[in-house]
Wavefront OBJ file of the C-alpha trace (Angstrom):
o trace
v -0.116 -0.054 0.163
v 1.499 3.300 -0.744
v 1.389 6.217 2.070
v 1.631 9.916 1.841
v 4.911 10.540 3.942
v 5.928 14.167 4.653
v 8.113 16.130 7.267
v 7.599 18.644 10.017
v 9.140 19.857 13.099
v 7.093 19.881 16.250
v 8.372 23.718 17.122
v 11.272 25.418 16.275
v 13.784 27.947 18.773
v 12.185 31.532 18.936
v 15.405 33.425 20.499
v 17.059 34.721 17.267
v 20.100 34.131 15.736
v 21.780 36.552 17.867
v 19.569 36.187 20.906
v 18.177 38.932 19.313
v 14.722 38.411 21.116
v 16.750 38.600 25.005
v 17.950 41.861 23.609
v 15.030 43.554 22.832
v 12.971 42.297 25.620
v 15.366 43.520 28.275
v 15.931 46.966 26.341
v 11.735 47.304 26.110
v 11.636 46.106 30.190
v 14.233 48.951 30.643
v 11.992 51.590 28.406
v 15.040 51.546 25.536
v 12.412 50.612 22.942
v 8.443 50.848 23.088
v 5.977 47.858 22.356
v 5.873 48.587 18.618
v 9.677 47.934 17.898
v 9.417 44.667 20.238
v 6.640 43.598 18.178
v 8.642 44.526 14.768
v 11.452 42.081 16.035
v 8.874 39.302 16.907
v 7.703 39.705 13.625
v 11.639 39.448 11.872
v 11.911 36.181 13.805
v 8.948 34.804 13.380
v 9.444 35.173 9.406
v 12.806 34.017 9.419
v 11.445 31.091 11.021
v 9.294 30.295 8.728
v 11.287 30.553 5.563
v 14.357 28.888 6.998
v 12.182 26.163 7.635
v 10.238 26.138 4.523
v 13.412 26.597 2.285
v 14.894 22.769 4.227
v 12.201 21.273 2.501
v 9.552 20.640 5.207
v 6.319 19.578 3.890
v 4.560 21.339 7.167
v 5.424 24.153 9.015
v 3.969 25.230 12.585
v 3.236 28.607 13.472
v 2.149 29.904 17.030
v 5.850 28.234 18.492
v 6.831 32.084 19.130
v 6.821 33.873 22.681
v 8.000 36.785 24.293
v 7.962 34.398 27.419
v 6.433 31.022 27.723
v 4.362 29.045 26.103
v 1.773 28.404 28.812
v 1.795 31.616 30.285
v 0.435 32.755 26.455
v -2.285 30.453 26.598
v -3.740 31.550 29.854
v -3.389 34.826 28.438
v -5.356 33.796 25.109
v -7.753 32.341 27.478
v -8.126 35.200 30.078
v -7.433 33.128 33.207
v -5.490 36.170 34.496
v -5.720 36.913 38.008
v -7.448 39.186 39.645
v -4.490 41.090 41.043
v -3.353 42.011 37.146
v -6.571 43.640 36.495
v -5.299 46.787 36.080
v -3.086 46.171 33.667
v -3.274 45.507 29.717
v -1.044 44.341 26.914
v 2.489 43.929 27.295
v 2.464 45.132 30.847
v -0.181 42.954 32.171
v 1.941 39.603 30.322
v 5.142 40.501 31.531
v 3.743 41.460 35.397
v 2.525 38.121 35.326
v 5.985 36.713 34.471
v 7.850 38.551 36.731
v 6.089 40.511 38.952
v 5.052 44.474 39.543
v 5.059 47.075 42.403
v 2.687 45.331 44.708
v 1.658 42.327 42.100
v 4.017 38.849 42.705
v 4.209 37.184 39.682
v 3.122 33.911 38.880
v 4.826 30.718 40.058
v 7.451 29.462 37.981
v 8.429 25.796 38.022
v 10.177 23.549 35.478
v 8.761 21.974 32.464
v 8.862 18.252 32.555
v 12.006 16.836 33.138
v 13.712 19.875 31.432
v 15.406 23.001 32.114
v 12.863 25.178 30.290
v 10.697 26.800 33.412
v 7.172 27.704 32.571
v 4.388 30.071 34.286
v 1.647 28.385 36.608
v -1.436 29.116 35.736
v -4.227 29.890 39.012
v -7.469 28.732 38.039
v -10.204 28.497 40.596
v -14.135 27.538 40.792
v -14.524 31.158 39.704
v -12.452 31.105 36.753
v -13.881 32.438 33.789
v -12.422 31.263 30.551
v -13.038 33.202 27.361
v -11.351 33.966 23.739
v -9.139 37.313 24.757
v -8.989 39.746 22.113
v -12.265 39.864 20.881
v -11.204 36.925 19.146
v -7.846 37.827 17.328
v -6.357 35.174 19.636
v -2.373 34.899 18.979
v -2.619 31.339 16.919
v -4.314 33.279 14.012
v -2.389 36.411 13.778
v 0.025 34.796 13.954
v -1.216 32.448 11.434
v -2.634 34.975 8.946
v 1.038 36.399 9.743
v 2.493 33.568 7.653
v 0.322 33.505 5.141
v 0.718 36.956 3.961
v 4.054 35.806 3.295
v 2.697 32.808 1.186
v 3.238 30.485 4.216
v 0.832 27.668 4.863
v 1.550 26.786 8.572
v -0.229 24.660 10.980
v -0.912 27.067 14.282
v 0.557 25.420 17.295
v -1.653 24.899 20.518
v -1.041 23.897 24.027
v -3.574 21.032 24.810
v -6.624 21.440 27.216
v -5.264 18.338 29.161
v -2.106 19.644 29.441
v -3.570 23.075 30.200
v -5.306 22.342 33.222
v -2.911 19.612 34.340
v 0.160 22.057 34.725
v -2.152 24.810 36.681
v -2.561 24.861 40.351
v -5.783 25.832 42.052
v -5.621 29.602 43.535
v -4.842 29.772 47.027
v -8.470 30.712 48.329
v -9.699 27.493 46.197
v -12.217 25.381 48.350
v -10.940 21.924 49.602
v -11.896 19.262 46.656
v -11.597 21.780 43.450
v -9.306 20.176 41.087
v -8.328 21.961 38.404
v -9.901 19.696 35.748
v -13.202 20.539 37.009
v -12.736 23.435 34.717
v -12.492 21.137 31.637
v -15.767 21.548 29.884
v -15.663 25.496 29.670
v -12.143 25.141 28.597
v -12.917 22.880 25.998
v -15.969 24.832 24.801
v -13.087 27.897 24.393
v -10.646 25.370 22.240
v -13.807 24.910 20.319
v -14.803 28.766 19.402
v -10.861 28.974 18.448
v -10.535 26.057 16.758
v -13.411 27.454 14.567
v -11.592 30.885 14.434
v -8.891 29.081 12.919
v -11.053 27.270 10.094
v -12.504 30.674 9.209
v -8.831 32.406 9.038
v -8.478 29.353 6.534
v -6.413 27.001 8.476
v -6.684 23.336 7.536
v -4.123 21.552 10.379
v -3.634 22.474 13.996
v -1.456 20.794 16.258
v -2.811 20.415 20.122
v 0.331 19.631 22.503
v -0.292 16.973 25.437
v 3.224 16.279 27.359
v 1.707 15.657 30.249
v 0.241 12.342 28.279
v 4.336 11.256 28.552
v 3.783 11.023 32.294
v 1.269 8.761 34.652
v -2.088 10.107 34.124
v -5.430 8.569 36.348
v -8.742 7.335 34.882
v -10.199 10.543 35.532
v -8.092 12.123 33.033
v -7.780 9.650 30.737
v -11.891 9.978 30.428
v -10.816 13.817 30.517
v -8.793 13.217 27.442
v -11.498 11.321 25.603
v -14.216 13.810 26.492
v -12.301 16.279 25.168
v -11.379 15.262 21.853
v -14.544 13.810 21.112
v -16.517 17.114 21.805
v -13.184 18.861 19.324
v -13.735 16.109 17.068
v -17.541 16.762 16.383
v -17.211 20.243 15.871
v -18.941 20.881 12.244
v -16.209 23.302 10.957
v -12.962 22.956 12.223
v -9.246 22.351 10.944
v -7.733 18.421 11.315
v -6.633 17.922 14.357
v -2.938 16.939 15.064
v -2.285 15.723 18.771
v 1.464 15.460 19.666
v 3.024 13.420 22.651
v 6.366 13.870 23.891
v 9.418 12.918 26.659
v 8.563 9.747 26.630
v 5.845 6.824 26.279
v 2.101 7.443 26.216
v 0.882 4.427 27.827
v -2.507 4.035 28.205
v -3.717 6.953 26.673
v -2.631 6.133 23.402
v -5.747 4.183 22.837
v -7.947 6.948 23.920
v -6.356 9.555 21.173
v -6.731 6.267 18.536
v -10.020 5.798 18.918
v -10.774 9.598 19.002
v -11.532 11.628 15.751
v -8.332 13.438 15.594
v -6.623 13.160 12.320
v -3.176 12.918 13.536
v -1.113 11.977 16.402
v 2.526 12.403 17.680
v 4.553 9.685 19.198
v 8.284 10.626 20.592
v 10.109 7.388 19.660
v 13.474 8.919 21.691
v 12.771 9.051 24.701
v 9.768 6.486 24.345
v 10.863 3.592 22.455
v 8.420 1.557 23.780
v 5.435 3.612 21.765
v 6.224 1.668 18.737
v 5.682 -1.675 20.643
v 2.267 -0.109 21.847
v 1.627 0.606 18.935
v 1.574 -3.037 17.525
v -0.225 -4.034 20.537
v -3.284 -1.839 19.446
v -3.449 -2.307 15.432
v -1.869 0.867 14.897
v -3.834 4.054 14.380
v -6.181 2.962 11.062
v -6.285 5.671 8.559
v -5.152 8.354 11.196
v -1.600 9.854 10.312
v 1.640 9.076 13.036
v 3.730 12.066 13.160
v 6.981 10.070 14.087
v 9.345 11.518 16.164
v 12.133 10.236 15.343
v 15.215 13.176 15.101
v 16.381 13.515 19.353
v 14.644 17.631 19.988
v 16.602 17.355 23.398
v 19.997 16.539 22.747
v 22.921 17.359 20.132
v 23.858 14.405 19.060
v 24.328 13.613 15.494
v 20.965 11.219 14.527
v 21.837 7.899 13.130
v 19.646 8.055 9.952
v 19.707 4.530 8.947
v 18.864 2.649 12.530
v 15.666 5.954 12.621
v 14.974 5.407 8.873
v 14.579 1.819 9.497
v 12.606 3.295 12.354
v 10.181 4.998 10.295
v 9.576 1.803 7.625
v 8.561 0.145 10.257
v 5.934 2.356 11.223
v 4.279 3.052 7.940
v 2.270 -0.383 7.747
v 0.747 0.976 11.225
v -0.844 4.264 10.589
v -2.559 5.928 7.233
v 0.419 8.497 6.632
v 3.545 9.218 7.779
v 5.112 12.501 9.146
v 8.782 12.068 10.159
v 9.570 14.606 12.703
v 11.642 15.694 15.592
v 10.766 13.754 18.993
v 9.700 17.452 21.025
v 9.776 20.489 19.765
v 13.335 21.803 19.139
v 13.267 24.617 22.220
v 15.948 22.510 24.066
v 18.671 22.778 21.685
v 20.937 25.614 19.939
v 19.989 26.842 17.115
v 22.647 26.372 14.191
v 26.629 24.492 14.449
v 27.434 26.126 11.541
v 28.026 29.205 13.793
v 30.631 26.959 16.039
v 33.782 27.495 14.192
v 35.772 26.536 17.426
v 35.437 22.895 18.388
v 37.078 20.060 17.639
v 36.506 18.762 14.228
v 36.453 15.144 15.620
v 33.603 16.180 18.311
v 31.600 18.400 15.606
v 31.207 15.647 13.168
v 29.128 13.987 15.819
v 26.927 16.983 16.577
v 23.566 18.458 14.824
v 21.568 21.586 16.168
v 18.346 22.703 15.776
v 19.210 23.189 11.711
v 20.986 20.252 11.215
v 17.976 18.696 13.137
v 15.688 19.815 10.455
v 17.746 18.748 7.827
v 17.977 15.430 8.956
v 14.151 14.937 9.470
v 13.974 16.029 5.732
v 16.506 13.702 4.080
v 14.947 10.925 6.550
v 11.508 12.213 4.579
v 13.187 11.779 1.102
v 14.329 8.492 1.964
v 11.133 7.203 2.612
v 9.728 8.743 -0.579
v 12.457 7.791 -2.915
v 14.184 5.111 -1.130
v 17.621 4.934 0.853
v 19.801 5.710 -1.747
v 18.428 9.357 -2.187
v 20.492 9.727 0.681
v 23.491 7.462 0.384
v 25.918 10.827 0.089
v 24.732 11.930 3.594
v 24.583 8.062 4.793
v 28.627 7.703 3.343
v 31.486 8.334 5.244
v 29.785 9.179 9.026
v 31.833 7.179 10.927
v 32.198 8.816 14.546
v 35.454 9.058 16.193
v 35.866 6.832 19.497
v 34.833 8.700 22.758
v 38.055 9.713 24.570
v 38.358 7.099 27.712
v 40.349 8.049 30.752
v 41.381 4.634 32.105
v 42.425 6.335 35.025
v 39.090 7.649 36.440
v 37.843 4.443 35.765
v 40.108 2.494 37.946
v 39.843 5.414 40.975
v 35.744 4.215 41.040
v 36.090 0.867 40.507
v 38.818 0.911 43.636
v 36.136 3.355 45.340
v 32.958 1.485 45.137
v 30.580 2.987 47.530
v 31.707 5.779 49.760
v 31.245 4.819 53.316
v 28.372 7.091 54.959
v 29.441 9.956 57.380
v 28.521 10.352 60.768
v 25.376 10.759 61.375
v 23.375 13.997 60.814
v 22.470 14.403 64.924
v 26.477 14.427 66.060
v 27.616 16.469 62.743
v 24.797 19.095 63.634
v 26.607 20.216 66.800
v 29.484 21.635 64.689
v 30.059 25.049 64.237
v 26.291 26.583 65.590
v 25.074 29.411 64.385
v 22.273 31.609 65.724
v 18.464 30.221 65.012
v 17.160 31.476 61.556
v 20.758 31.692 60.272
v 20.653 34.239 57.552
v 22.551 33.661 54.079
v 22.565 33.870 50.100
v 22.729 31.016 47.759
v 25.674 32.049 46.037
v 26.073 34.678 43.332
v 25.677 38.286 43.466
v 24.513 40.637 40.650
v 26.960 40.493 37.616
v 27.291 43.968 36.544
v 27.856 45.110 33.205
v 31.848 46.012 34.541
v 32.549 42.514 35.683
v 31.076 41.158 32.225
v 33.329 43.097 30.118
v 36.508 42.174 32.584
v 35.334 38.433 31.886
v 35.059 39.007 27.991
v 38.509 41.022 28.056
v 40.116 38.618 29.579
v 38.519 35.603 27.215
v 39.699 37.712 24.477
v 43.595 38.489 25.885
v 42.816 42.236 25.956
v 43.998 42.135 29.572
v 46.373 40.011 30.868
v 45.659 37.533 33.976
v 47.219 39.177 36.584
v 44.768 42.387 35.638
v 42.021 40.548 35.790
v 42.440 38.389 39.150
v 42.844 42.078 40.598
v 39.672 43.412 38.978
v 37.555 39.919 40.225
v 39.471 40.326 43.725
v 38.450 43.774 44.098
v 34.769 42.463 43.264
v 34.877 40.340 46.082
v 36.184 42.328 48.549
v 33.042 44.704 47.982
v 30.624 41.973 48.218
v 32.163 40.946 51.182
v 31.993 44.361 52.197
v 28.451 44.324 51.677
v 27.185 41.005 53.027
v 29.040 42.401 56.635
v 27.369 45.526 57.048
v 24.143 43.660 55.902
v 24.759 41.788 58.946
v 24.646 38.414 56.994
v 25.470 35.387 58.789
v 27.391 33.267 56.181
v 29.123 34.786 53.478
v 29.379 34.408 50.211
v 32.327 35.394 47.633
v 29.763 36.146 45.031
v 30.955 34.227 42.136
v 31.987 37.139 39.745
v 34.403 35.162 37.605
v 31.435 32.505 36.798
v 29.576 33.009 33.787
v 27.294 30.296 34.882
v 27.089 27.573 37.379
v 27.413 24.949 35.206
v 29.521 25.786 32.016
v 32.395 27.547 34.556
v 33.301 23.685 35.957
v 32.663 22.560 32.399
v 35.389 24.765 31.464
v 37.745 23.407 33.946
v 36.801 19.500 33.427
v 38.398 17.784 30.522
v 35.760 15.598 28.993
v 33.876 19.092 28.605
v 33.377 21.445 25.075
v 32.279 24.853 25.775
v 29.929 25.989 22.857
v 30.338 29.892 21.855
v 27.230 30.499 20.636
v 24.982 27.370 21.482
v 22.156 29.512 23.559
v 19.163 27.771 24.358
v 16.200 28.941 26.336
v 15.988 28.859 30.336
v 12.837 31.083 30.900
v 11.693 34.414 29.428
v 15.120 36.369 28.734
v 17.631 33.947 30.731
v 19.199 31.833 28.092
v 22.357 29.247 28.678
v 24.672 27.760 26.920
v 24.785 23.707 27.960
v 28.417 22.327 28.154
v 28.653 19.108 25.740
v 29.631 16.287 27.941
v 31.719 13.867 25.379
v 34.061 11.789 27.022
v 35.349 10.716 30.859
v 35.531 13.312 32.834
v 38.239 14.316 34.675
v 39.763 17.091 36.799
v 43.200 18.262 36.558
v 43.703 21.134 38.825
v 41.740 22.318 41.701
v 38.945 24.713 40.403
v 37.508 26.836 43.154
v 40.057 27.278 46.323
v 41.624 30.135 45.122
v 38.504 32.813 45.130
v 37.212 30.721 48.231
v 40.201 31.732 50.046
v 41.091 34.932 49.169
v 37.046 35.823 50.331
v 37.907 33.890 53.430
v 41.095 36.184 53.845
v 38.603 38.902 54.236
v 36.738 38.562 57.058
v 36.200 36.634 60.049
v 32.376 34.967 59.512
v 32.338 31.896 57.735
v 32.267 32.136 53.902
v 30.886 29.031 51.982
v 32.724 27.098 48.880
v 30.424 26.833 46.502
v 30.300 23.862 44.069
v 27.393 22.356 41.781
v 26.393 18.892 42.171
v 26.849 15.968 39.574
v 23.142 15.548 38.980
v 22.696 18.864 38.090
v 26.224 19.018 35.715
v 24.174 16.446 33.732
v 20.686 18.134 33.554
v 22.379 21.278 32.276
v 24.698 19.948 29.907
v 24.657 17.827 26.483
v 25.219 15.006 27.970
v 26.703 11.147 25.745
v 24.144 8.695 25.269
v 27.082 6.003 24.703
v 26.441 5.037 28.612
v 24.614 4.880 31.417
v 23.454 8.568 33.176
v 24.488 6.789 36.554
v 28.358 5.779 34.968
v 28.885 9.606 33.737
v 27.099 10.823 36.918
v 30.362 9.245 38.884
v 32.179 10.353 36.837
v 31.906 14.217 37.518
v 31.202 13.303 40.987
v 34.551 11.808 42.140
v 35.671 15.393 40.556
v 33.485 17.068 42.623
v 34.888 15.073 45.557
v 38.542 15.937 44.974
v 37.102 19.699 45.256
v 35.171 19.015 48.120
v 38.566 17.151 49.459
v 40.744 20.671 48.317
v 38.485 22.766 49.747
v 38.755 21.493 53.524
v 42.569 21.369 53.182
v 41.972 25.144 52.525
v 40.348 25.811 55.324
v 36.836 26.292 54.149
v 34.707 24.009 56.111
v 31.033 25.049 54.840
v 30.623 23.594 51.264
v 27.368 23.974 48.979
v 26.858 21.660 46.305
v 24.146 22.761 43.939
v 21.787 20.450 42.679
v 18.337 22.561 41.452
v 18.204 19.818 39.235
v 17.717 16.701 41.224
v 13.835 16.884 40.950
v 13.760 18.148 37.146
v 15.357 14.905 36.495
v 13.181 12.392 38.055
v 11.622 10.266 35.355
v 7.757 11.430 34.218
v 6.611 7.933 35.282
v 6.710 6.406 38.985
v 8.047 3.047 37.596
v 11.618 5.172 37.447
v 11.470 6.991 40.273
v 13.905 4.386 42.454
v 16.242 4.107 39.618
v 17.185 7.398 39.462
v 17.143 8.311 42.971
v 19.286 5.417 43.653
v 21.935 6.827 41.480
v 21.341 10.568 41.795
v 21.910 10.357 45.553
v 24.535 8.383 45.185
v 26.603 10.617 42.920
v 25.845 13.269 45.540
v 26.855 11.175 48.417
v 30.237 10.434 46.250
v 31.091 13.736 45.789
v 30.193 14.995 49.627
v 30.754 11.654 51.405
v 34.321 11.985 52.298
v 33.992 15.425 54.011
v 34.748 15.663 57.360
v 32.028 16.024 59.936
v 33.481 19.251 61.009
v 32.141 20.216 57.484
v 29.093 21.544 56.996
v 27.538 20.174 53.592
v 24.944 22.643 52.063
v 23.077 22.137 48.939
v 20.569 24.246 46.845
v 17.415 23.416 44.685
v 14.659 25.315 42.981
v 11.528 26.204 40.721
v 10.253 22.191 40.638
v 7.949 20.676 42.663
v 9.743 18.738 45.314
v 6.941 16.706 47.348
v 7.751 13.666 45.658
v 11.399 13.600 46.613
v 11.238 14.833 50.587
v 12.797 11.824 51.002
v 15.623 11.893 48.559
v 16.756 14.827 49.778
v 16.779 13.368 53.566
v 18.957 10.763 51.840
v 21.428 13.049 50.194
v 22.769 13.884 53.516
v 23.520 17.164 53.160
v 23.608 19.289 56.612
v 21.777 22.648 55.592
v 19.314 21.594 52.206
v 17.792 25.221 50.893
v 14.677 25.546 48.403
v 12.514 27.604 46.286
v 9.698 28.521 48.200
v 8.739 31.808 48.045
v 6.578 31.649 44.499
v 5.266 28.255 45.603
v 3.534 29.991 48.561
v 6.023 27.604 50.853
v 4.170 24.881 49.718
v 7.434 22.479 50.932
v 6.696 23.415 54.535
v 3.457 21.075 54.529
v 5.900 18.404 52.763
v 8.555 18.832 55.099
v 5.959 18.556 58.286
v 4.257 15.174 56.404
v 7.718 13.990 56.106
v 9.170 14.352 59.638
v 12.441 16.113 58.418
v 15.110 16.724 60.464
v 17.637 18.385 58.906
v 18.054 22.083 58.494
v 16.109 23.573 55.870
v 16.301 26.977 53.904
v 12.727 27.335 52.491
v 13.793 30.581 49.990
v 11.961 33.805 51.470
v 11.759 36.127 48.702
v 11.658 35.346 44.916
v 14.986 36.808 43.098
v 13.326 36.133 39.236
v 10.963 39.333 39.945
v 12.264 43.007 40.227
v 10.005 43.296 43.377
v 12.185 44.159 46.549
v 10.305 42.451 49.810
v 9.234 44.043 52.314
v 10.019 43.029 55.869
v 6.363 42.422 56.397
v 6.678 39.746 53.437
v 9.437 38.085 54.732
v 8.375 37.945 58.708
v 5.127 36.607 56.892
v 6.999 33.155 55.261
v 9.519 33.101 58.339
v 6.323 32.529 60.675
v 4.807 30.117 57.808
v 8.546 27.746 57.592
v 8.505 27.654 61.387
v 5.109 25.449 61.372
v 7.440 22.925 60.439
v 10.815 23.813 60.961
v 12.369 24.253 64.464
v 14.245 27.386 64.676
v 17.334 26.414 65.240
v 17.236 23.767 62.098
v 15.286 27.247 59.988
v 17.825 29.327 57.725
v 16.989 32.098 55.997
v 17.789 33.231 52.535
v 16.548 34.207 49.242
v 15.314 31.755 46.582
v 18.065 31.439 44.231
v 21.144 33.000 43.372
v 21.557 37.002 42.598
v 23.528 37.127 39.845
v 20.095 37.948 37.334
v 19.489 41.204 39.802
v 20.770 44.266 39.828
v 22.124 45.928 43.241
v 19.688 48.259 43.378
v 17.081 45.464 44.259
v 19.477 43.275 45.775
v 21.094 45.328 48.789
v 17.468 46.765 50.439
v 15.584 42.926 49.435
v 18.707 41.400 51.978
v 18.626 44.142 54.400
v 14.508 43.371 54.668
v 15.528 39.786 54.492
v 18.244 40.415 57.991
v 15.623 42.989 59.346
v 12.999 40.191 58.874
v 14.925 37.236 60.651
v 16.644 39.206 63.438
v 12.193 40.253 64.539
v 11.286 37.068 64.535
v 14.815 35.674 66.517
v 13.701 38.360 68.756
v 10.527 36.329 69.609
v 11.611 33.116 69.553
v 12.117 31.097 73.494
v 15.410 31.683 75.251
v 15.831 28.084 74.868
v 15.671 28.503 70.609
l 1 2 3 4 5 6 7 8 9 10 11 12 13 14 15 16 17 18 19 20 21 22 23 24 25 26 27 28 29 30 31 32 33 34 35 36 37 38 39 40 41 42 43 44 45 46 47 48 49 50 51 52 53 54 55 56 57 58 59 60 61 62 63 64 65 66 67 68 69 70 71 72 73 74 75 76 77 78 79 80 81 82 83 84 85 86 87 88 89 90 91 92 93 94 95 96 97 98 99 100 101 102 103 104 105 106 107 108 109 110 111 112 113 114 115 116 117 118 119 120 121 122 123 124 125 126 127 128 129 130 131 132 133 134 135 136 137 138 139 140 141 142 143 144 145 146 147 148 149 150 151 152 153 154 155 156 157 158 159 160 161 162 163 164 165 166 167 168 169 170 171 172 173 174 175 176 177 178 179 180 181 182 183 184 185 186 187 188 189 190 191 192 193 194 195 196 197 198 199 200 201 202 203 204 205 206 207 208 209 210 211 212 213 214 215 216 217 218 219 220 221 222 223 224 225 226 227 228 229 230 231 232 233 234 235 236 237 238 239 240 241 242 243 244 245 246 247 248 249 250 251 252 253 254 255 256 257 258 259 260 261 262 263 264 265 266 267 268 269 270 271 272 273 274 275 276 277 278 279 280 281 282 283 284 285 286 287 288 289 290 291 292 293 294 295 296 297 298 299 300 301 302 303 304 305 306 307 308 309 310 311 312 313 314 315 316 317 318 319 320 321 322 323 324 325 326 327 328 329 330 331 332 333 334 335 336 337 338 339 340 341 342 343 344 345 346 347 348 349 350 351 352 353 354 355 356 357 358 359 360 361 362 363 364 365 366 367 368 369 370 371 372 373 374 375 376 377 378 379 380 381 382 383 384 385 386 387 388 389 390 391 392 393 394 395 396 397 398 399 400 401 402 403 404 405 406 407 408 409 410 411 412 413 414 415 416 417 418 419 420 421 422 423 424 425 426 427 428 429 430 431 432 433 434 435 436 437 438 439 440 441 442 443 444 445 446 447 448 449 450 451 452 453 454 455 456 457 458 459 460 461 462 463 464 465 466 467 468 469 470 471 472 473 474 475 476 477 478 479 480 481 482 483 484 485 486 487 488 489 490 491 492 493 494 495 496 497 498 499 500 501 502 503 504 505 506 507 508 509 510 511 512 513 514 515 516 517 518 519 520 521 522 523 524 525 526 527 528 529 530 531 532 533 534 535 536 537 538 539 540 541 542 543 544 545 546 547 548 549 550 551 552 553 554 555 556 557 558 559 560 561 562 563 564 565 566 567 568 569 570 571 572 573 574 575 576 577 578 579 580 581 582 583 584 585 586 587 588 589 590 591 592 593 594 595 596 597 598 599 600 601 602 603 604 605 606 607 608 609 610 611 612 613 614 615 616 617 618 619 620 621 622 623 624 625 626 627 628 629 630 631 632 633 634 635 636 637 638 639 640 641 642 643 644 645 646 647 648 649 650 651 652 653 654 655 656 657 658 659 660 661 662 663 664 665 666 667 668 669 670 671 672 673 674 675 676 677 678 679 680 681 682 683 684 685 686 687 688 689 690 691 692 693 694 695 696 697 698 699 700 701 702 703 704 705 706 707 708 709 710 711 712 713 714 715 716 717 718 719 720 721 722 723 724 725 726 727 728 729 730 731 732 733 734 735 736 737 738 739 740 741 742 743 744 745 746 747 748 749 750 751 752 753 754
């Protein structure tokens, strides 16, 4: 049987080849450009993406993948799910206030998007939420579809699906007990129906509805909601054809539900969800529906094994009425174009593919399916990959070390180095001023010598130490002026990693990162932080924390080799960090923070994978820190994730102090800690550093009293949610002064025994 074969991608980076979106957005925030100028930059970026995808030979092109900040926020705004506190604002002012906060307006909670390092804004929904299509029906998907059509480009508008929108949302703080966001499904679907009808009226023939929540465990009620939603949308008398896509894993019990629904196409991830192939076979395929086969990895930078992907596609041809070759997920998670990287080792470069190259791979696979394997013979020929670098010494050390012995019980260690109750500190970084960034750039380019650069950094550390002493913090940090990024800084100093020049990926809003590429065995040639930390300690009599990034986060925020289990790679990174902990101790540093903000992020989406992952993740952290003396206080930090599921694992890390994001999530972790009987020291963040809003003393006092309901004051630390590098001193200094003032006020109310 001859089948239709097409090519597409599920989404594409929106940041621009030179980070034009970041620069324009921040210029708008600073008042240097107006809304019209910002919109003009956005329109140009959208046009460039659509044209590049057309020119790459894709048969269908997605639209509405652009966002000024976040696609979940866009969906909430489009359906008028705007909390009352933003009612006085309009347009971009309201939009950015929801994302970043404004005077007297706390922003929406921000958390990790599934198991990625992308962050989304969490919608707040209650029983009184009334959905409607905002902007008098001129919704963003319609305007962007029409914008592309005016350029002569037919596109497929992309929407976040109704089930995912509701399950990613949270009830409002005043929602009654028992309320579920899923209670709002039927009225929400009616607004989706209106939007689909309007898209039909605009000329759209296909619409993509993303339901990534289907890669996680779903209850029978949620599966019934899925069935009801798409039955309703499918029965619309006037609608585009519907493509429902899932990604980040296997679809499980949702597959037969979608297969029985009236949608015309289903997208499955065959990279993160290889079991989807067997699941399709078990249900006898999709009949006349089109299968969108995600066979090109949208989350990592390794070149696709084209023969293997082609074989997978060929095996799927008999399981659907048509086949679209695609990426496994939107390409939001990878850099834009490998061609801009001219300094990478050629042997490594030959192993890589960024977003632009992945689009080319999709097109090649489509050609091969339509014209035969010989159509891509030249592309396949000569694609031998150089062997991965191996470090025999590292492997021998790990074999000899085995599972390191546990430290002395926490109840004994906690008596060392006692601080006052409600001890105050920060997470690590201080503002990265333009002067600091310029000095780093000049040093990297060779415009200033090592000695001059070090003098600049020491002067900055002196300033940061003096400021912290003046504010009255109990435990200080050196501020990390020499660090570009908490992962990249260490990757640059470890063998087995490579750094890109332009490999930017959006983390949230205008915050972009350049994930390093972990391509071989990892080792530490020499100490990485000892000099800067000991210098800072020499400038004060107060304790200064050594600041390291943990092994799980070093993996999660990098592009990691895929030729061995993550657990093995994590142990190699942990060994390097263990050596750094040892050298910091030897240099007299007895508070060492090993940050693991990504511990929750990498938790598998399905519960069946939790135990195995947490075993190796916790084991890697304990390998990194387990050699520390009882007199050394080990800290860790985690942020912007849902921690309730892993409180036990946080305890198993055996850290003495754990600081966590808690302000935007309304101290939810406090209840989790109370339930779990957590007994170690904890620092739930008392203000949100991702908002320019300066918290009042009363705000922080309220947060501390909430925390004291679950944590003894001798175990409660007072700190911001996260590092301060993205903020300015005009915000940081008053916020920290308020933090210390609030801690002192609350400390004064404690019983003398505390």
